[in-house]
Z-matrix of the N, CA and C atoms (Angstrom, degrees):
N
C 1 1.449
C 2 1.527 1 107.63
N 3 1.320 2 115.66 1 140.90
C 4 1.468 3 119.69 2 -174.85
C 5 1.529 4 111.44 3 -81.10
N 6 1.318 5 113.01 4 156.51
C 7 1.471 6 119.62 5 -178.65
C 8 1.527 7 111.55 6 -70.33
N 9 1.340 8 118.13 7 -31.71
C 10 1.449 9 119.56 8 -178.32
C 11 1.525 10 111.43 9 -64.28
N 12 1.329 11 115.66 10 -35.68
C 13 1.459 12 118.73 11 178.79
C 14 1.513 13 110.86 12 -64.96
N 15 1.312 14 116.93 13 -44.05
C 16 1.470 15 119.84 14 179.40
C 17 1.523 16 111.02 15 -64.75
N 18 1.325 17 117.27 16 -36.96
C 19 1.463 18 120.37 17 178.79
C 20 1.530 19 110.25 18 -64.16
N 21 1.333 20 116.06 19 -46.12
C 22 1.473 21 120.52 20 179.55
C 23 1.531 22 110.05 21 -61.94
N 24 1.326 23 117.47 22 -44.73
C 25 1.466 24 121.01 23 -179.18
C 26 1.526 25 110.45 24 -64.37
N 27 1.321 26 117.68 25 -43.69
C 28 1.462 27 120.20 26 179.93
C 29 1.525 28 112.02 27 -65.77
N 30 1.333 29 117.37 28 -36.44
C 31 1.464 30 120.08 29 177.52
C 32 1.521 31 110.28 30 -66.32
N 33 1.344 32 117.10 31 -44.22
C 34 1.467 33 120.08 32 178.81
C 35 1.536 34 111.73 33 -63.15
N 36 1.308 35 116.49 34 -41.40
C 37 1.477 36 119.78 35 177.91
C 38 1.521 37 110.05 36 -66.25
N 39 1.343 38 117.41 37 -40.05
C 40 1.463 39 120.62 38 178.48
C 41 1.520 40 111.83 39 -62.49
N 42 1.335 41 117.17 40 -41.91
C 43 1.454 42 121.07 41 177.59
C 44 1.525 43 110.30 42 -62.78
N 45 1.341 44 116.57 43 -44.17
C 46 1.471 45 120.62 44 178.71
C 47 1.512 46 112.52 45 -61.86
N 48 1.320 47 117.19 46 -42.12
C 49 1.466 48 120.66 47 179.91
C 50 1.537 49 110.07 48 -67.23
N 51 1.333 50 117.57 49 -38.16
C 52 1.464 51 120.45 50 177.89
C 53 1.527 52 110.90 51 -63.64
N 54 1.329 53 117.90 52 -43.43
C 55 1.456 54 120.16 53 176.59
C 56 1.528 55 111.18 54 -60.29
N 57 1.312 56 117.07 55 -44.34
C 58 1.461 57 120.00 56 179.77
C 59 1.525 58 111.32 57 -64.73
N 60 1.337 59 118.19 58 -37.07
C 61 1.455 60 121.06 59 177.71
C 62 1.527 61 111.36 60 -65.35
N 63 1.332 62 116.29 61 -40.21
C 64 1.470 63 120.37 62 177.61
C 65 1.540 64 109.65 63 -63.26
N 66 1.323 65 117.04 64 -36.13
C 67 1.455 66 120.77 65 177.29
C 68 1.517 67 111.99 66 -63.77
N 69 1.315 68 117.17 67 -39.05
C 70 1.467 69 120.18 68 177.59
C 71 1.519 70 110.52 69 -66.22
N 72 1.332 71 116.36 70 -41.18
C 73 1.462 72 119.69 71 177.93
C 74 1.544 73 110.03 72 -62.88
N 75 1.329 74 116.77 73 -43.07
C 76 1.471 75 120.00 74 177.60
C 77 1.511 76 111.92 75 -62.54
N 78 1.320 77 116.88 76 -37.28
C 79 1.453 78 120.84 77 178.93
C 80 1.528 79 111.11 78 -63.75
N 81 1.310 80 116.71 79 -36.02
C 82 1.463 81 120.82 80 -179.54
C 83 1.521 82 112.82 81 -82.31
N 84 1.335 83 118.34 82 -29.05
C 85 1.460 84 121.26 83 -172.38
C 86 1.520 85 115.55 84 -91.90
N 87 1.325 86 118.49 85 -34.07
C 88 1.450 87 119.89 86 -170.89
C 89 1.520 88 111.77 87 -75.21
N 90 1.358 89 117.23 88 151.45
C 91 1.457 90 120.55 89 -167.98
C 92 1.530 91 116.31 90 -82.07
N 93 1.325 92 117.98 91 -30.58
C 94 1.465 93 118.00 92 -174.08
C 95 1.521 94 111.28 93 -129.68
N 96 1.311 95 114.87 94 173.36
C 97 1.464 96 121.08 95 -174.16
C 98 1.520 97 111.74 96 -65.17
N 99 1.307 98 118.44 97 -32.59
C 100 1.451 99 121.23 98 -176.67
C 101 1.535 100 111.05 99 -72.29
N 102 1.317 101 116.96 100 -43.21
C 103 1.469 102 120.64 101 177.58
C 104 1.523 103 110.18 102 -66.65
N 105 1.305 104 117.03 103 -41.87
C 106 1.468 105 120.59 104 179.23
C 107 1.521 106 110.77 105 -63.84
N 108 1.308 107 116.17 106 -41.95
C 109 1.464 108 120.72 107 -179.83
C 110 1.528 109 110.48 108 -65.04
N 111 1.321 110 116.74 109 -40.87
C 112 1.464 111 120.75 110 178.21
C 113 1.521 112 110.95 111 -62.11
N 114 1.329 113 115.94 112 -49.18
C 115 1.468 114 120.03 113 -178.15
C 116 1.531 115 111.00 114 -62.24
N 117 1.285 116 116.74 115 -45.49
C 118 1.461 117 120.33 116 -176.16
C 119 1.522 118 111.36 117 -69.10
N 120 1.305 119 117.61 118 -40.53
C 121 1.471 120 119.97 119 -178.19
C 122 1.522 121 111.30 120 -66.49
N 123 1.318 122 116.52 121 -48.42
C 124 1.464 123 119.43 122 -177.95
C 125 1.522 124 111.71 123 -63.19
N 126 1.301 125 116.59 124 -48.01
C 127 1.456 126 119.57 125 -174.12
C 128 1.530 127 112.72 126 -72.08
N 129 1.320 128 117.45 127 -40.08
C 130 1.463 129 116.99 128 179.30
C 131 1.525 130 111.45 129 -71.41
N 132 1.336 131 117.28 130 -29.69
C 133 1.458 132 119.05 131 175.48
C 134 1.519 133 110.01 132 -64.89
N 135 1.320 134 116.74 133 -50.09
C 136 1.465 135 118.75 134 179.39
C 137 1.533 136 112.01 135 -65.37
N 138 1.304 137 117.39 136 -40.78
C 139 1.449 138 120.33 137 179.13
C 140 1.516 139 112.05 138 -61.72
N 141 1.317 140 116.19 139 -44.39
C 142 1.459 141 120.35 140 179.39
C 143 1.523 142 111.75 141 -68.48
N 144 1.320 143 117.53 142 -34.22
C 145 1.463 144 120.47 143 176.99
C 146 1.527 145 110.26 144 -63.06
N 147 1.312 146 117.53 145 -45.83
C 148 1.473 147 120.05 146 -179.28
C 149 1.519 148 110.71 147 -65.21
N 150 1.301 149 118.06 148 -39.92
C 151 1.470 150 120.15 149 179.59
C 152 1.526 151 110.19 150 -67.76
N 153 1.338 152 117.86 151 -41.07
C 154 1.465 153 119.92 152 177.97
C 155 1.523 154 111.56 153 -65.87
N 156 1.328 155 117.87 154 -37.46
C 157 1.460 156 120.28 155 176.42
C 158 1.521 157 110.04 156 -64.40
N 159 1.338 158 117.24 157 -40.11
C 160 1.473 159 120.12 158 177.83
C 161 1.529 160 110.74 159 -60.38
N 162 1.308 161 116.55 160 -44.07
C 163 1.473 162 120.26 161 178.83
C 164 1.524 163 110.57 162 -63.73
N 165 1.326 164 117.55 163 -44.19
C 166 1.454 165 121.44 164 -178.93
C 167 1.532 166 111.66 165 -63.97
N 168 1.324 167 116.89 166 -45.08
C 169 1.477 168 120.58 167 178.57
C 170 1.513 169 110.09 168 -61.14
N 171 1.311 170 116.94 169 -47.16
C 172 1.463 171 120.48 170 -179.79
C 173 1.521 172 111.16 171 -59.56
N 174 1.320 173 116.30 172 -45.71
C 175 1.471 174 120.56 173 -176.69
C 176 1.524 175 112.43 174 -67.49
N 177 1.342 176 116.98 175 -44.44
C 178 1.456 177 119.51 176 -177.51
C 179 1.527 178 111.60 177 -68.43
N 180 1.331 179 117.71 178 -39.35
C 181 1.467 180 119.80 179 178.33
C 182 1.517 181 110.19 180 -68.43
N 183 1.312 182 116.21 181 -41.51
C 184 1.477 183 119.25 182 179.70
C 185 1.527 184 110.64 183 -67.06
N 186 1.344 185 118.06 184 -37.33
C 187 1.454 186 121.11 185 178.40
C 188 1.533 187 110.39 186 -66.24
N 189 1.330 188 116.39 187 -37.55
C 190 1.473 189 118.99 188 178.15
C 191 1.513 190 112.08 189 -67.95
N 192 1.334 191 116.91 190 -33.55
C 193 1.472 192 120.43 191 -178.62
C 194 1.525 193 111.73 192 -79.14
N 195 1.313 194 117.36 193 -37.76
C 196 1.449 195 120.94 194 -173.86
C 197 1.516 196 113.69 195 -105.73
N 198 1.340 197 117.04 196 -13.56
C 199 1.453 198 120.12 197 -178.61
C 200 1.518 199 113.58 198 69.99
N 201 1.324 200 117.15 199 29.40
C 202 1.473 201 121.60 200 -177.79
C 203 1.531 202 108.87 201 -92.57
N 204 1.330 203 116.83 202 118.56
C 205 1.454 204 122.23 203 -179.23
C 206 1.506 205 114.40 204 -69.20
N 207 1.335 206 117.03 205 -27.01
C 208 1.466 207 119.08 206 -179.81
C 209 1.527 208 111.37 207 -69.26
N 210 1.321 209 116.93 208 -27.48
C 211 1.468 210 120.31 209 177.12
C 212 1.528 211 111.08 210 -69.45
N 213 1.320 212 116.59 211 -36.70
C 214 1.459 213 120.63 212 176.82
C 215 1.524 214 109.86 213 -64.09
N 216 1.330 215 115.44 214 -42.69
C 217 1.458 216 120.27 215 178.63
C 218 1.528 217 111.16 216 -61.05
N 219 1.310 218 116.88 217 -42.88
C 220 1.466 219 120.80 218 178.75
C 221 1.533 220 111.27 219 -65.07
N 222 1.331 221 117.44 220 -38.92
C 223 1.453 222 121.28 221 177.65
C 224 1.517 223 111.92 222 -64.83
N 225 1.326 224 117.16 223 -41.34
C 226 1.461 225 120.75 224 178.24
C 227 1.527 226 110.02 225 -65.59
N 228 1.323 227 117.05 226 -40.75
C 229 1.467 228 120.20 227 177.94
C 230 1.531 229 110.85 228 -63.09
N 231 1.327 230 117.56 229 -36.70
C 232 1.462 231 120.66 230 177.73
C 233 1.523 232 110.81 231 -65.45
N 234 1.329 233 117.62 232 -39.22
C 235 1.466 234 120.38 233 178.45
C 236 1.526 235 111.67 234 -69.16
N 237 1.338 236 117.29 235 -38.07
C 238 1.460 237 119.91 236 176.69
C 239 1.539 238 109.88 237 -65.18
N 240 1.328 239 117.29 238 -41.88
C 241 1.469 240 120.83 239 176.89
C 242 1.517 241 110.86 240 -61.91
N 243 1.332 242 117.37 241 -36.86
C 244 1.468 243 121.75 242 176.95
C 245 1.518 244 110.44 243 -60.24
N 246 1.325 245 118.22 244 -46.11
C 247 1.458 246 120.95 245 179.72
C 248 1.533 247 112.10 246 -66.20
N 249 1.310 248 116.47 247 -41.17
C 250 1.465 249 119.67 248 179.17
C 251 1.532 250 110.08 249 -63.93
N 252 1.323 251 116.85 250 -43.30
C 253 1.466 252 120.23 251 178.64
C 254 1.534 253 111.89 252 -63.84
N 255 1.324 254 116.64 253 -41.60
C 256 1.463 255 119.68 254 -177.47
C 257 1.524 256 111.42 255 -62.48
N 258 1.331 257 117.36 256 -42.43
C 259 1.458 258 119.84 257 -178.92
C 260 1.525 259 112.37 258 -87.28
N 261 1.306 260 117.68 259 -35.80
C 262 1.457 261 121.25 260 -177.92
C 263 1.517 262 113.68 261 -69.88
N 264 1.327 263 117.22 262 -37.80
C 265 1.467 264 120.19 263 178.56
C 266 1.529 265 110.73 264 -64.37
N 267 1.322 266 116.92 265 -44.72
C 268 1.464 267 120.00 266 -179.08
C 269 1.539 268 111.25 267 -65.57
N 270 1.318 269 115.94 268 -42.72
C 271 1.465 270 119.82 269 -179.62
C 272 1.521 271 110.95 270 -66.61
N 273 1.319 272 116.45 271 -43.85
C 274 1.469 273 120.19 272 -179.64
C 275 1.515 274 112.38 273 -64.86
N 276 1.316 275 117.49 274 -41.23
C 277 1.469 276 119.07 275 179.72
C 278 1.520 277 111.34 276 -67.64
N 279 1.325 278 116.84 277 -35.11
C 280 1.471 279 119.51 278 176.76
C 281 1.524 280 110.20 279 -65.15
N 282 1.313 281 117.39 280 -42.64
C 283 1.469 282 120.14 281 178.45
C 284 1.520 283 111.30 282 -64.16
N 285 1.311 284 118.44 283 -41.18
C 286 1.466 285 120.89 284 178.26
C 287 1.522 286 111.69 285 -65.08
N 288 1.331 287 117.19 286 -40.69
C 289 1.473 288 120.08 287 179.29
C 290 1.518 289 110.94 288 -66.14
N 291 1.326 290 117.74 289 -40.66
C 292 1.474 291 120.07 290 177.74
C 293 1.529 292 111.08 291 -65.41
N 294 1.320 293 117.04 292 -40.14
C 295 1.472 294 119.89 293 178.08
C 296 1.525 295 110.77 294 -64.77
N 297 1.316 296 117.50 295 -40.68
C 298 1.462 297 119.69 296 178.04
C 299 1.526 298 110.38 297 -64.52
N 300 1.307 299 117.22 298 -40.16
C 301 1.472 300 120.43 299 -179.76
C 302 1.530 301 110.64 300 -66.11
N 303 1.324 302 116.86 301 -41.58
C 304 1.455 303 119.78 302 179.52
C 305 1.512 304 112.77 303 -68.38
N 306 1.324 305 116.91 304 -27.02
C 307 1.472 306 120.49 305 177.00
C 308 1.520 307 111.96 306 -80.22
N 309 1.328 308 116.98 307 -4.20
C 310 1.456 309 119.72 308 176.06
C 311 1.513 310 114.85 309 93.41
N 312 1.325 311 118.11 310 12.57
C 313 1.459 312 120.92 311 177.32
C 314 1.521 313 108.05 312 -73.38
N 315 1.325 314 116.01 313 120.16
C 316 1.465 315 121.42 314 -177.45
C 317 1.530 316 110.46 315 -92.34
N 318 1.329 317 117.22 316 146.02
C 319 1.464 318 119.73 317 174.39
C 320 1.523 319 110.73 318 -67.30
N 321 1.326 320 114.51 319 160.15
C 322 1.480 321 119.18 320 177.25
C 323 1.514 322 109.55 321 -63.99
N 324 1.319 323 117.28 322 164.11
C 325 1.442 324 122.88 323 -176.25
C 326 1.516 325 113.48 324 -54.66
N 327 1.342 326 115.66 325 148.98
C 328 1.449 327 120.88 326 176.84
C 329 1.514 328 113.56 327 84.49
N 330 1.320 329 117.88 328 9.32
C 331 1.456 330 121.33 329 -179.41
C 332 1.524 331 109.41 330 -107.83
N 333 1.314 332 116.35 331 134.46
C 334 1.454 333 121.55 332 176.61
C 335 1.523 334 108.48 333 -85.99
N 336 1.321 335 116.92 334 124.35
C 337 1.452 336 121.96 335 -179.20
C 338 1.523 337 108.29 336 -93.41
N 339 1.330 338 116.41 337 87.94
C 340 1.463 339 121.66 338 -175.95
C 341 1.526 340 111.57 339 -67.41
N 342 1.331 341 117.79 340 -31.50
C 343 1.465 342 119.95 341 -179.56
C 344 1.526 343 110.77 342 -67.28
N 345 1.334 344 117.03 343 -41.34
C 346 1.444 345 119.95 344 178.01
C 347 1.520 346 111.15 345 -66.30
N 348 1.321 347 117.75 346 -37.78
C 349 1.459 348 120.73 347 176.64
C 350 1.518 349 111.14 348 -64.46
N 351 1.334 350 117.22 349 -40.85
C 352 1.455 351 121.03 350 179.27
C 353 1.523 352 111.07 351 -66.06
N 354 1.316 353 117.07 352 -38.23
C 355 1.458 354 120.02 353 177.48
C 356 1.517 355 110.53 354 -67.99
N 357 1.321 356 117.76 355 -37.46
C 358 1.466 357 121.01 356 178.30
C 359 1.520 358 111.28 357 -68.33
N 360 1.340 359 117.79 358 -39.36
C 361 1.466 360 121.21 359 178.70
C 362 1.516 361 110.51 360 -68.00
N 363 1.326 362 117.07 361 -36.63
C 364 1.459 363 119.99 362 178.95
C 365 1.528 364 110.43 363 -67.86
N 366 1.328 365 116.81 364 -34.88
C 367 1.457 366 120.32 365 178.34
C 368 1.529 367 110.72 366 -69.39
N 369 1.342 368 117.51 367 -35.00
C 370 1.470 369 120.83 368 179.69
C 371 1.525 370 112.09 369 -69.45
N 372 1.335 371 117.46 370 -33.85
C 373 1.455 372 120.65 371 -178.32
C 374 1.513 373 112.61 372 -88.75
N 375 1.303 374 118.09 373 -4.96
C 376 1.452 375 121.15 374 178.42
C 377 1.520 376 113.89 375 89.89
N 378 1.320 377 116.77 376 -1.71
C 379 1.464 378 119.15 377 178.03
C 380 1.519 379 108.78 378 -77.75
N 381 1.316 380 114.35 379 156.70
C 382 1.456 381 119.20 380 -179.52
C 383 1.512 382 108.99 381 -79.46
N 384 1.318 383 116.77 382 125.74
C 385 1.455 384 122.34 383 178.01
C 386 1.516 385 109.09 384 -98.12
N 387 1.318 386 115.45 385 176.01
C 388 1.455 387 120.52 386 176.93
C 389 1.532 388 108.54 387 -62.71
N 390 1.320 389 117.82 388 146.36
C 391 1.468 390 119.42 389 -176.79
C 392 1.526 391 111.95 390 -63.56
N 393 1.307 392 114.48 391 136.52
C 394 1.462 393 120.50 392 177.74
C 395 1.520 394 109.13 393 -87.26
N 396 1.311 395 116.38 394 160.31
C 397 1.455 396 118.98 395 -176.61
C 398 1.521 397 111.95 396 -73.28
N 399 1.288 398 118.23 397 -58.88
C 400 1.472 399 123.14 398 -179.46
C 401 1.523 400 107.59 399 -145.04
N 402 1.309 401 119.19 400 146.03
C 403 1.466 402 119.26 401 175.67
C 404 1.522 403 109.95 402 -68.74
N 405 1.304 404 114.63 403 142.64
C 406 1.456 405 119.25 404 177.43
C 407 1.518 406 109.50 405 -76.20
N 408 1.322 407 118.25 406 163.48
C 409 1.469 408 118.75 407 -179.97
C 410 1.524 409 113.18 408 -58.87
N 411 1.323 410 118.40 409 -27.59
C 412 1.459 411 120.30 410 179.04
C 413 1.523 412 110.62 411 -70.09
N 414 1.344 413 117.38 412 -29.24
C 415 1.452 414 120.78 413 -177.00
C 416 1.519 415 112.85 414 -84.85
N 417 1.315 416 118.26 415 -17.49
C 418 1.456 417 120.77 416 -177.39
C 419 1.527 418 109.45 417 -75.60
N 420 1.336 419 116.14 418 137.07
C 421 1.466 420 118.36 419 -179.60
C 422 1.524 421 110.56 420 -67.30
N 423 1.296 422 114.42 421 140.68
C 424 1.450 423 120.57 422 179.66
C 425 1.523 424 109.50 423 -96.35
N 426 1.323 425 116.59 424 135.74
C 427 1.457 426 121.32 425 178.46
C 428 1.522 427 108.78 426 -79.52
N 429 1.312 428 115.53 427 146.05
C 430 1.460 429 120.47 428 176.88
C 431 1.523 430 108.76 429 -69.14
N 432 1.312 431 117.60 430 138.14
C 433 1.461 432 119.15 431 -179.97
C 434 1.522 433 110.43 432 -66.64
N 435 1.282 434 116.15 433 135.02
C 436 1.456 435 122.77 434 179.87
C 437 1.520 436 107.52 435 -105.12
N 438 1.310 437 116.25 436 118.64
C 439 1.464 438 119.80 437 -178.70
C 440 1.525 439 111.26 438 -76.37
N 441 1.287 440 117.02 439 -13.23
C 442 1.460 441 119.71 440 178.68
C 443 1.517 442 111.05 441 77.12
N 444 1.330 443 117.50 442 -167.67
C 445 1.458 444 120.58 443 -176.91
C 446 1.515 445 113.32 444 -66.83
N 447 1.318 446 118.76 445 -23.93
C 448 1.461 447 121.15 446 -178.33
C 449 1.522 448 111.00 447 -72.50
N 450 1.294 449 117.44 448 -27.35
C 451 1.452 450 120.58 449 -175.89
C 452 1.499 451 112.41 450 -85.56
N 453 1.314 452 119.94 451 -12.58
C 454 1.458 453 121.85 452 -178.35
C 455 1.532 454 109.93 453 -90.06
N 456 1.307 455 114.61 454 137.99
C 457 1.452 456 118.10 455 177.17
C 458 1.522 457 109.63 456 -88.60
N 459 1.263 458 114.52 457 136.11
C 460 1.441 459 118.45 458 -179.33
C 461 1.522 460 108.70 459 -90.50
N 462 1.302 461 116.16 460 137.88
C 463 1.461 462 120.26 461 179.05
C 464 1.521 463 108.37 462 -107.83
N 465 1.333 464 116.96 463 112.20
C 466 1.458 465 120.66 464 178.45
C 467 1.490 466 109.90 465 -137.02
């Protein structure tokens, strides 16, 4: 096996590991669930893509040199895993962020909550907005105070 192939594979693996390490740092440093989710999703997606590309390159070049069919199979599996990770990570992080928002988890200070503004604008125009989790105390109807029998005047 040639040295250039090993250099390319090691560089791709190194880039992937660096992206994954940055994701761990972002997970520890960022203040809220949305920032952490963003950092972790982006970096692990890119890190996993580079590692999967390294595996695919290594397998396809080795299969071409040695004529080993199992290496081609491993390379194809790495590319399929790359596609699943690219779409699955984005979809999963979106679902987690929507669930956190519906549960009432607020972003850290200084963040504009565009989803809440869109839901408020939809409510003002009469359009149906995304379902809210629970009505706030301000939205709950208030019962009229009942003075009871002492408050009623008797007519005799």
